[in-house]
C-alpha angles and dihedrals in degrees: 000000000000089000090057091050091049091048091048091049090048090050091049091049091051092047090051091049090048092051092048091048091050092049090050091048093052090046091052092046090051091049089049092053093046092050091047092052093043094049091047092050091045091052089049091052091052091050090046092053091050092048090048091056089047091052092048092053093044090048092052090048092048091047092052092046093047090047089055092048094046094047101244125065096224091057089065092052091048090051093051091045089051090052091053091046088054091050091048091052091050090050092049093048095048098031095123096046098040112028109023094045092046094051094041092051091047094052093045091048090051092050096048097037112125115229122228099235092179089073092056 
């Protein structure tokens, strides 16, 4: 009878260890996914900042060139501002179809992306 109690206690200890290990594994997997998504978003933000500076410089250059072509410098800036206003209206009108779907799909793909553990 004592052998059965010892075996049962050993089985319970192993089950507890197994449960703790599984909880730790799921916690580590969740941390891995969060860090993957965060690092991907952070890299995207860096690229976005660089592209923003590029667009600002290109916009100033285009404004100056258009101002020269149109005869007065401020006309070029108005033309470029009108172009950006047009883009803003398009983005507002198609926000759901273009932007929200794009960002939602990106985040979901990052979360459910399988890692290549053979490379690690």
